[in-house]
N, C-alpha and C positions, 0 to 999 in steps of 0.2 A: 790879489786875494789868494788864500791858501788853496791847496789841492782839494779840500773837502767842500766843493761847491757844485752846484748844478748850473750848467750853462743853458740859457734860454734866450729865445728871440721872440719879439712881439711887434707886430705891424699895426700902426695906428694912424689916424688922421693927424696931420701936423699940429693942429691946435690942442690935441689931447696930451696931457702930461701924465706920466706914470709916477712922478715923484710928488705931485701935489693935487689938490682938488678932489673931486669925486668922479667915479665912473657913471656916465649917463648913457646907458645902452641905447636909448631912443635916438641918440645922435649918430649911431653907427649905421653906415650904409648897408653893411651886411645884415644887421637886424631889420632895418626898414625894408630890404628887398628880398628877404628869405621868409617865405610863408611858414608859419608855425614856430618861428625862432623865439619870439617873446615867451610863448607858453613853454617851450622846451627849456629855455633858460630858467624860468621860474621853477620848473620841476627839478632841474639840475641843482640850483642853489639850495632848494629844500633838501635834496638828497645828500648834499655835502655839508649842510648846516651853515650855509653862508646866506642867510635870508635877505640881507641887504644888497646882495649882488655886487659888492665891491671887490670884484675878482678880475684878474688879468689873465687872459687866455694866451699861452705861450707855446711856441714850437720848441721841441726838444732837440732839433737839429737845424742847422742853417741851410740844409738842402731842401729844395722844393718850396721855398717861400715864394708866394705868388708874385709874378712880375706883371704889373698892370700899367695902363697909361695914366693912372691917377696918382698924383703926388701923395706919398705916405711918408711916415717916419718909421724906420726900423730900429728898434731898441735891442741891444745885446746886453743881457744881464747875467751876472753871476751871483747866485743866491745860496744861502745855507740850505741844506736838504730839509730842514725843519720848516722852511718857508713854503714848501710845496704842499698844497692842500691835498691834491690827488692828481692822478694821471687820467686822461680821457682818451678813449679809443676813437680815433678820427673816423674810421669807417662806420662804427656804430653811430656816432653823432650824425654823420651825413645820411645814413639810412633812416634814423629817427626823423630827420627833416625831409625825407623823401627825395634826397638828392642821389640820383643813380649814377651820374657821370662824375667820377672822382679821378682827378689827375694824379696818377701814381705810376711808377715804372712798371714794366711788364711783369716782373717777378711778384707783384702784389695783386695781379688780376684775379687769381683764384680766390684770394681773401675778399676782394670786392664783390665777387659774384656769388659767394656762399650765402646760406640762410643763417639766421642767428642760432647759436648752439642750443640754447634753452628756449627757443621760440620767441624771444623778446630781446630786442637790441638794448633796451635799458639795463638788462642784467649783465651786458658785456661792456657797458659804457665806462664805468668808473673803476679805477684800480688804486689801491693805496700802496702798491708795491712800486719799485723803481722800474720804469720803462723809458726808452728813448727811441728815436728814429722817426721815420715818416709816418708810421701808424699811430703815434702817440703825441698828445699835447700835455702840457702841465698847467695847472691852475694855481695861481698865487694871489695873496691878498693885495689889494691896492690900498695905499700907495707903496712904492718901493723906496728904499733909502737911496739918496744920490750916490752913496758909496757902492751900491749894487749895480749901478749903471757903468758898464765898461765902455760902451760906445753907443752913440745915437747918430743915425745918418739918414739923409734923404734917400728915398727909394722910389724911382720912377722908371717904368718900362725897362727894368733890368740895370739901369745906370745907378750907381751909388755915389753920393757925395757926402763927405763928412760935414757935420754941422757943429 
């Protein structure tokens, strides 16, 4: 791909395809196990105008992708900037969900411990400007084109195997 791309990483169940089918958030372990997630997703989709929820949540850096004992698939994507719906502030998202323990390097602890600037984490959640790094995720429409998939690999407890 050319240099005018956005590099993204997205972690999913091995049976979930980013290039076909539909997103069913009810199948997500994260959605099932995180109180308030369904309601927060519905509000987020409404705020960004994606009412059908056919959205893929992506990391904007390969750093800090969770290493779990659960078999997942890590997708590395390169998409045109126009494919990015918005950026999401990860700290604001976790605060909205009531998650207080966020695994970030020491340099981000002050950011994690602060109060929302305008008294409402929803006001800090969404940005339509370019952001990247551990504090930001990007949302793109599902499905992605196979040409946007640079690599797809198995991701288990930190081990990676190409598939």
